[in-house]
One Martini backbone bead per residue (centre of mass of N, CA, C, O) as a GRO file, in nm:
protein
  127
    1MET     BB    1   9.058   7.831  11.603
    2SER     BB    2   9.191   7.675  11.842
    3ARG     BB    3   9.487   7.582  11.968
    4LYS     BB    4   9.410   7.296  12.041
    5ARG     BB    5   9.292   7.224  11.759
    6GLN     BB    6   9.558   7.282  11.591
    7ARG     BB    7   9.713   7.023  11.742
    8GLN     BB    8   9.570   6.825  11.588
    9PRO     BB    9   9.609   6.552  11.364
   10ASP     BB   10   9.351   6.666  11.168
   11VAL     BB   11   9.546   6.918  11.113
   12VAL     BB   12   9.654   7.128  10.863
   13ILE     BB   13   9.967   7.310  10.754
   14PRO     BB   14  10.029   7.456  10.449
   15SER     BB   15  10.049   7.748  10.586
   16ARG     BB   16  10.086   8.038  10.708
   17GLY     BB   17   9.774   8.077  10.876
   18VAL     BB   18   9.683   7.779  10.780
   19ARG     BB   19   9.388   7.581  10.860
   20ILE     BB   20   9.299   7.228  10.792
   21PRO     BB   21   9.076   6.997  10.798
   22LEU     BB   22   9.087   6.684  10.670
   23GLU     BB   23   8.751   6.648  10.711
   24SER     BB   24   8.593   6.889  10.559
   25GLY     BB   25   8.445   6.815  10.265
   26GLY     BB   26   8.481   7.080  10.059
   27GLY     BB   27   8.725   7.072   9.905
   28ALA     BB   28   8.891   7.292   9.718
   29PRO     BB   29   8.733   7.553   9.793
   30ALA     BB   30   8.775   7.527  10.103
   31ASN     BB   31   9.092   7.523  10.090
   32LEU     BB   32   9.128   7.800   9.926
   33ARG     BB   33   8.984   8.021  10.105
   34ALA     BB   34   9.228   8.102  10.299
   35TYR     BB   35   9.422   8.270  10.115
   36PRO     BB   36   9.256   8.543  10.052
   37ALA     BB   37   9.196   8.589  10.371
   38LEU     BB   38   9.480   8.699  10.474
   39ASP     BB   39   9.405   8.937  10.272
   40GLU     BB   40   9.253   9.215  10.090
   41THR     BB   41   9.444   9.161   9.802
   42SER     BB   42   9.390   8.870   9.746
   43VAL     BB   43   9.375   8.639   9.457
   44LEU     BB   44   9.240   8.396   9.280
   45THR     BB   45   9.403   8.215   9.015
   46HIS     BB   46   9.381   8.041   8.755
   47HIS     BB   47   9.337   7.714   8.851
   48SER     BB   48   9.220   7.805   9.122
   49GLY     BB   49   8.981   7.952   8.997
   50GLY     BB   50   8.883   7.707   8.834
   51ARG     BB   51   8.804   7.539   9.086
   52ILE     BB   52   8.587   7.725   9.191
   53TRP     BB   53   8.426   7.716   8.897
   54GLU     BB   54   8.454   7.431   8.767
   55LEU     BB   55   8.646   7.391   8.550
   56GLY     BB   56   8.773   7.224   8.272
   57LEU     BB   57   9.049   7.063   8.340
   58PRO     BB   58   9.318   6.924   8.261
   59PRO     BB   59   9.457   6.646   8.389
   60TRP     BB   60   9.751   6.765   8.441
   61LEU     BB   61   9.628   7.013   8.608
   62GLN     BB   62   9.477   6.858   8.838
   63GLU     BB   63   9.768   6.773   8.971
   64ASP     BB   64   9.802   7.078   9.040
   65PHE     BB   65   9.828   7.212   9.386
   66ARG     BB   66   9.898   7.478   9.341
   67ILE     BB   67   9.863   7.820   9.445
   68HIS     BB   68   9.704   8.093   9.294
   69VAL     BB   69   9.820   8.424   9.375
   70ALA     BB   70   9.714   8.770   9.369
   71ARG     BB   71   9.817   9.103   9.303
   72GLU     BB   72   9.858   9.395   9.241
   73ARG     BB   73  10.114   9.533   9.070
   74GLU     BB   74  10.195   9.741   9.313
   75GLY     BB   75  10.238   9.500   9.470
   76SER     BB   76  10.319   9.221   9.621
   77ARG     BB   77  10.419   8.909   9.602
   78PRO     BB   78  10.312   8.623   9.697
   79ARG     BB   79  10.466   8.436   9.984
   80ARG     BB   80  10.439   8.083   9.998
   81GLN     BB   81  10.360   7.784  10.064
   82ASN     BB   82  10.223   7.651   9.769
   83VAL     BB   83  10.271   7.934   9.617
   84VAL     BB   84  10.184   8.124   9.333
   85GLY     BB   85  10.297   8.435   9.264
   86HIS     BB   86  10.130   8.742   9.162
   87ARG     BB   87  10.133   9.028   8.937
   88MET     BB   88   9.838   9.213   8.854
   89THR     BB   89   9.595   9.326   8.621
   90PHE     BB   90   9.267   9.458   8.675
   91LYS     BB   91   8.961   9.475   8.568
   92PRO     BB   92   8.658   9.555   8.584
   93GLY     BB   93   8.510   9.248   8.708
   94GLU     BB   94   8.760   9.033   8.755
   95VAL     BB   95   8.686   9.069   9.060
   96VAL     BB   96   8.528   8.840   9.283
   97MET     BB   97   8.269   8.712   9.479
   98HIS     BB   98   8.264   8.357   9.581
   99ASP     BB   99   8.159   8.214   9.843
  100GLY     BB  100   8.378   8.406  10.007
  101VAL     BB  101   8.571   8.437   9.747
  102ARG     BB  102   8.850   8.578   9.607
  103VAL     BB  103   8.811   8.598   9.250
  104THR     BB  104   8.822   8.538   8.941
  105SER     BB  105   8.656   8.531   8.687
  106PRO     BB  106   8.573   8.295   8.469
  107ALA     BB  107   8.699   8.432   8.221
  108ARG     BB  108   8.975   8.499   8.349
  109ALA     BB  109   9.052   8.216   8.442
  110ALA     BB  110   9.043   8.086   8.160
  111GLY     BB  111   9.252   8.277   8.031
  112ASP     BB  112   9.489   8.214   8.221
  113VAL     BB  113   9.505   7.917   8.160
  114HIS     BB  114   9.541   7.936   7.856
  115ASN     BB  115   9.791   8.136   7.853
  116GLY     BB  116   9.978   7.973   8.065
  117TYR     BB  117   9.932   7.667   7.891
  118ARG     BB  118   9.998   7.699   7.609
  119GLY     BB  119  10.119   7.399   7.454
  120ARG     BB  120  10.163   7.183   7.683
  121GLU     BB  121   9.998   6.939   7.564
  122HIS     BB  122  10.227   6.891   7.344
  123ALA     BB  123  10.488   6.871   7.538
  124ARG     BB  124  10.348   6.654   7.690
  125THR     BB  125  10.442   6.328   7.820
  126ASP     BB  126  10.339   6.002   7.870
  127THR     BB  127  10.520   5.709   8.030
   0.00000   0.00000   0.00000
């Protein structure tokens, strides 16, 4: 994207190095694609991975638009605006490329969502 295009009012800058046209029409996967592309070690995880795989997320989690990005445990935790950074250990086959996005496998993403938010549906009350 050219510098002139980046300064247009219909381009959002959600984080350093990330530019997204407002009318991209690609939905969550298109918007999430930029984050693991920033470096070769970042992976979309948790419910961000679930959005890529279109897993059925609970309604209260669908409202959480923070982006979960992880690196291997020996690396540094990603730190950016709107990003929840993780340091994780991945088994072979748990990190895959899907439609050009480095993401955890569907099984790993579902497990991370389940383990990370277990019991929250009982603790949360809507008033």
